[in-house]
C-alpha positions in Angstrom: 169.6 98.7 113.8 167.7 101.9 114.3 169.5 103.6 111.6 169.1 100.8 109.2 165.4 101.0 110.0 165.2 104.6 109.0 167.1 104.0 105.8 164.9 101.1 104.9 161.8 103.5 105.5 163.3 106.2 103.4 164.7 104.1 100.5 161.5 101.6 100.1 158.8 103.4 97.9 155.3 101.6 97.4 155.7 99.8 94.1 155.1 102.0 91.2 152.7 99.1 89.6 150.5 99.8 92.3 150.4 103.5 92.4 149.8 103.2 88.8 146.7 101.2 89.0 145.3 103.1 91.6 145.5 106.6 89.9 144.7 105.0 86.6 141.1 103.7 88.4 140.8 106.8 90.0 141.3 109.1 86.9 138.7 107.1 85.0 136.0 106.5 88.0 136.0 110.2 89.2 135.7 111.8 85.6 133.4 109.6 84.3 131.0 109.7 87.5 129.3 113.3 86.5 127.7 111.5 83.4 125.8 109.1 86.0 124.5 112.2 88.0 122.4 114.2 85.7 119.3 112.1 86.0 119.1 112.8 89.6 120.9 115.9 90.4 120.4 117.8 87.0 121.7 121.2 87.3 123.7 120.5 90.5 125.4 117.9 88.7 128.7 119.7 89.2 128.6 119.9 92.8 128.3 116.0 93.8 131.2 115.7 90.8 133.6 117.9 92.9 133.0 116.4 96.2 133.4 113.0 94.8 136.9 114.2 93.4 137.5 115.7 96.7 137.0 112.3 98.3 138.7 110.2 96.0 141.7 112.1 95.2 142.1 113.4 98.4 142.5 110.1 100.2 145.1 109.1 97.5 146.9 112.7 98.2 146.7 111.7 102.2 148.4 108.3 101.3 151.2 110.4 99.2 151.6 112.9 102.0 152.6 110.4 104.6 154.4 107.9 102.3 157.7 110.0 102.7 158.0 111.0 106.3 161.4 112.3 106.3 160.9 114.6 103.1 160.2 118.5 103.8 156.9 118.2 102.9 154.1 118.4 106.0 153.1 116.2 107.6 156.6 114.8 108.2 158.8 114.3 111.1 160.8 117.2 112.4 164.2 115.5 112.2 166.0 118.9 113.1 163.5 119.2 116.2 164.8 115.8 117.4 168.5 116.7 116.9 168.0 119.7 118.9 166.1 117.7 121.9 168.8 114.9 121.8 171.7 117.6 122.0 169.8 119.5 124.7 169.2 116.3 126.8 172.8 114.7 126.5 174.0 118.3 127.2 172.3 118.1 130.6 173.5 114.5 131.3 177.0 115.3 130.9 176.9 118.7 132.6 174.9 117.0 135.6 177.3 114.1 136.1 180.3 115.6 135.7 179.4 118.0 138.6 178.3 114.8 140.8 181.7 113.0 140.0 183.7 116.0 140.9 182.1 116.3 144.2 184.5 115.4 146.9 187.1 114.4 144.2 190.7 116.2 143.3 190.2 119.0 141.3 193.3 119.9 139.3 194.1 123.2 139.9 194.3 124.4 136.0 191.4 121.9 134.8 189.3 123.5 132.1 185.9 124.6 132.9 183.5 122.8 130.4 180.1 124.0 129.6 177.9 120.9 128.5 174.8 123.0 127.9 175.3 124.4 124.3 177.5 122.8 121.5 180.8 123.5 120.4 180.0 126.8 118.7 181.5 130.1 116.8 183.2 132.7 118.4 179.6 134.9 119.1 178.7 131.8 120.9 181.8 131.5 123.3 181.1 133.0 126.6 178.7 131.2 129.2 176.4 134.2 129.3 176.2 134.0 125.6 175.7 130.5 125.4 173.1 130.4 127.9 171.0 133.2 126.1 171.5 131.1 122.7 170.0 128.1 124.4 167.0 129.7 126.0 166.2 131.3 122.7 166.5 128.2 121.0 164.1 126.5 123.5 161.4 129.2 122.9 162.0 129.1 119.0 161.3 125.4 119.0 158.5 125.8 121.4 156.8 128.2 119.1 157.6 125.7 116.3 155.6 123.1 118.4 152.6 125.3 119.0 152.0 125.9 115.4 151.5 122.3 114.8 148.1 121.8 113.5 145.7 119.7 115.6 142.1 118.6 114.9 140.2 121.5 117.4 138.1 119.8 120.6 135.4 122.1 121.0 131.3 121.4 120.4 131.1 123.2 117.0 134.3 121.7 115.6 132.2 119.3 113.5 130.8 122.4 111.6 134.1 124.6 111.3 136.3 122.1 110.3 134.0 121.0 107.3 135.0 124.6 105.4 138.7 124.5 106.5 141.0 125.0 103.8 144.2 125.7 105.3 146.4 122.4 106.7 143.8 120.3 104.5 144.2 118.3 101.6 141.6 120.5 99.7 144.4 122.8 98.4 146.3 119.7 96.6 143.1 118.6 95.0 141.5 122.0 93.8 142.5 121.2 90.1 140.6 117.8 90.0 137.8 119.1 92.0 137.6 122.1 88.9 137.7 119.7 86.2 135.2 117.3 87.6 132.9 120.0 88.0 133.5 121.0 84.4 132.8 117.4 83.6 129.3 117.7 85.4 128.6 120.7 83.8 129.2 118.8 80.1 127.1 115.9 81.4 124.3 118.1 82.1 124.4 120.0 78.7 124.8 116.6 76.9 121.7 115.2 78.8 119.8 118.3 77.7 120.8 118.5 74.2 122.1 115.4 73.0 119.8 114.4 69.8 118.9 110.8 70.7 116.2 110.5 73.3 117.5 113.0 75.9 115.8 116.1 77.5 115.4 117.8 81.0 112.4 115.3 81.8 114.1 111.6 81.4 114.0 109.6 84.7 116.4 106.7 83.9 119.7 106.1 82.3 118.6 104.1 79.7 116.4 106.6 78.1 119.4 109.0 77.0 122.8 107.8 75.4 124.6 110.7 76.9 123.9 109.4 80.6 125.8 106.2 82.0 124.1 103.7 84.4 124.8 103.4 87.9 125.8 99.9 88.3 129.2 99.9 86.9 130.3 102.8 88.9 128.8 101.2 92.1 131.0 98.1 91.5 134.0 100.2 90.5 133.7 102.4 93.6 133.6 99.8 95.8 136.8 98.2 94.3 138.6 101.8 94.3 137.6 102.4 97.8 139.5 99.2 99.3 142.4 100.0 97.0 142.7 103.9 98.5 142.2 102.9 102.2 145.0 99.8 101.7 147.3 102.6 100.1 146.6 105.1 102.9 147.0 102.4 105.5 150.4 101.3 103.9 151.4 104.6 103.9 150.8 105.3 107.5 152.4 102.0 108.5 155.6 103.7 106.8 155.3 106.9 108.7 154.4 105.1 112.0 157.5 102.9 111.3 159.6 105.9 110.9 158.6 107.5 113.9 159.3 104.3 115.9 162.8 104.0 114.3 163.6 107.9 114.9 162.6 107.0 118.7 164.9 104.3 118.7 167.9 106.5 117.5 166.8 108.9 120.1 167.0 106.3 123.0 170.4 104.9 121.8 172.1 108.3 121.6 170.9 109.2 124.8 171.4 105.6 126.8 174.9 105.7 125.3 175.4 109.1 126.9 174.1 108.1 130.2 176.5 105.3 129.9 179.6 107.7 129.1 178.7 110.2 132.0 178.2 107.7 134.4 181.0 104.8 134.0 183.8 107.1 132.7 185.5 108.2 135.6 188.8 108.0 137.8 188.8 105.5 140.3 187.7 106.6 143.9 189.1 105.7 147.1 189.0 102.2 147.8 189.0 101.3 144.2 191.7 99.9 141.9 194.2 102.3 140.2 193.7 104.9 142.7 197.3 105.1 143.7 198.6 107.6 141.0 200.2 110.6 142.0 198.5 114.0 142.3 199.9 115.1 139.0 198.9 111.6 137.1 195.3 112.2 138.5 195.6 115.8 137.5 196.3 114.8 134.0 193.9 112.3 133.7 191.1 114.2 135.2 191.9 117.0 132.0 191.6 114.0 129.7 188.3 112.6 131.1 186.8 116.0 130.8 188.3 116.6 127.4 187.1 113.2 126.1 184.0 113.5 127.8 183.1 117.0 125.9 184.2 115.0 122.5 181.8 112.4 123.2 179.3 114.9 123.5 180.2 116.6 120.2 180.3 113.1 118.2 177.0 111.9 119.5 175.6 115.3 118.0 177.6 114.6 115.2 176.1 111.3 114.7 172.7 112.0 114.7 173.6 114.9 112.1 174.7 112.3 110.0 171.6 110.1 110.6 169.5 112.9 109.4 171.4 113.8 106.5 171.5 110.4 105.3 167.6 110.0 105.4 166.6 113.5 104.4 169.0 116.2 103.2 170.9 113.6 101.0 167.9 112.5 99.5 165.6 115.7 99.4 167.6 118.5 99.7 167.5 121.6 101.9 164.3 123.2 102.7 163.8 126.1 100.1 166.8 125.3 98.3 166.5 121.8 96.9 169.6 119.7 96.6 172.8 121.4 97.4 176.3 120.3 97.1 177.7 117.4 99.7 180.5 120.0 101.0 177.9 122.6 101.8 176.1 120.2 103.8 179.3 119.4 105.7 180.2 122.7 106.2 177.4 124.7 106.4 174.2 122.4 107.2 171.5 125.1 107.6 168.9 122.7 108.2 170.7 121.2 111.3 170.0 121.8 114.9 172.9 122.0 116.1 174.6 122.0 112.5 177.7 120.3 111.3 179.0 123.9 110.8 179.2 124.6 114.6 180.1 120.9 115.3 183.0 119.7 112.6 186.4 121.3 112.3 188.2 121.7 109.2 190.1 118.5 109.8 186.6 116.8 110.2 185.1 117.9 107.1 188.3 116.9 105.0 187.9 113.1 106.6 184.3 112.9 106.1 184.1 114.4 102.7 185.8 111.1 101.3 183.2 109.0 103.2 180.0 108.1 101.7 177.2 109.6 103.4 175.8 106.4 104.0 178.6 105.1 106.0 179.6 108.7 108.0 177.5 107.8 110.9 179.4 104.5 111.2 182.7 106.1 111.0 181.8 108.4 113.6 180.2 105.7 116.2 183.7 103.8 115.2 185.6 107.4 116.6 183.6 107.2 119.9 184.2 103.5 120.4 187.8 104.1 120.0 187.7 106.7 123.2 185.7 104.3 125.1 188.2 101.7 124.5 191.2 104.0 125.5 189.6 104.9 128.8 188.8 100.9 129.2 192.4 100.1 128.9 193.4 103.0 131.2 190.8 101.7 134.0 188.4 104.6 133.5 185.5 102.4 133.0 
């Protein structure tokens, strides 16, 4: 359900007719407003014209920016970061629970020592020391990324310093509109000064000069346009918040599933049904449980990776590269953390390549369910 909620957010745009109406009214309101200002502002007319453009186009751009919370444009939700946190958390869960379950139980002499604190990785990450070093590096890197997030400063002079902030604001996105509005302000002042019918530097009312517009129409239109823009921004933020909520449900679902896997998938203990196996059979089952536990960890990370690709990479491409081939997303997955390139085998890639990207998460979940059902039949749940 959480995955479908993410898909719904990713595939449901704000209606085109509404966006067209907002942009149409904003355009004509902002670029005719400079012809209202010359009576009161005279030579300063370009200044309020530019501020008006910043205000109305800026609010419109804010709504546009948060309308697609799963794309690559800031502000957005860090899907790769969520994938990293999921993998880190469920790895720790499996590692701790396996260590706990092995206390006092029979340990097969040749049982493999499993490392749950990093993904199934390539040759460079195979030793325990290399895996731990890689894990620590990725943790520091993620912390640096979190520290780079822009938050509004909380100090006594923030009301003044932030007025002139440019970076990480909407100003760069509306600079062109501000320049055009300022140019219209210059044209409006020149028209007021040199228009041949009743105009000049000394007029006090709009009706005295045919080149100046009355304020009444813009007053009414401004109120209506303000409502339309605020409604659009509120609608976009609702989608942004719904996306964050759905992403949290995906996170909780994968984590809770792995808590259940790690807690309940084990051999019977003394006094429980099914404990009367031979020593060799218990050793064989212990190896099977450990191997399948590792596989469940891998499949859980693959499950989230396919959800991430379905709601972002398949629709918005890869950061810096745009749209890429589906095979590249499966075999390389540069934006993943951990990436599918580390998680999938060659056989997995062939299987998933034949499945529609919207259905790959469902196929992965079916694989997880098959493993759980196998151990339920064997009495390991």
